[in-house]
C-alpha positions, 0 to 999 in steps of 0.5 A: 843633926838639925836644931828643933826650934822651941814650940810656941803655943797661943790660943786661938783669940791671940791670933788677932794681935798679928804683931805679936804672932809675927814675932812668935813666928820670927822666934820659933819658925811656927806657932801652934794655935789651939782651941779650947785647949786642943791643937787647931792650927799652925802658923809658920814663917814664910821662909820656913814654910818654904825651907820645910816645903823644898825639903819635902819635895826633895824627899819625894823626888828621892823616894820616887827615884829609889822606887824607880831603881827597885822596880827596874825603871832605870836606863845607864847613863850612856843610853840617856845621852845617846838618846838625848843626842838623837832627840836634839841633834848633838853627839857627845863622842 
């Protein structure tokens, strides 16, 4: 199970205090920014953003692979290596 970070919520006017904003992002990974009491933006720590995007891209690749399997767009391993061998001029036997 993964840990869910504490949620930090600040009003938009607090975006001016970049030192405090950076500290909140470091403590919470991301900060919700509100305008007139409604959610407007999310500000994230760069490391957290890269981690989340990496996990998102991985999940898209997995979904694409599973969709290919369901649709029958598959090739067995032996055939793949034979085709690669022909294309690049090597023999794996």
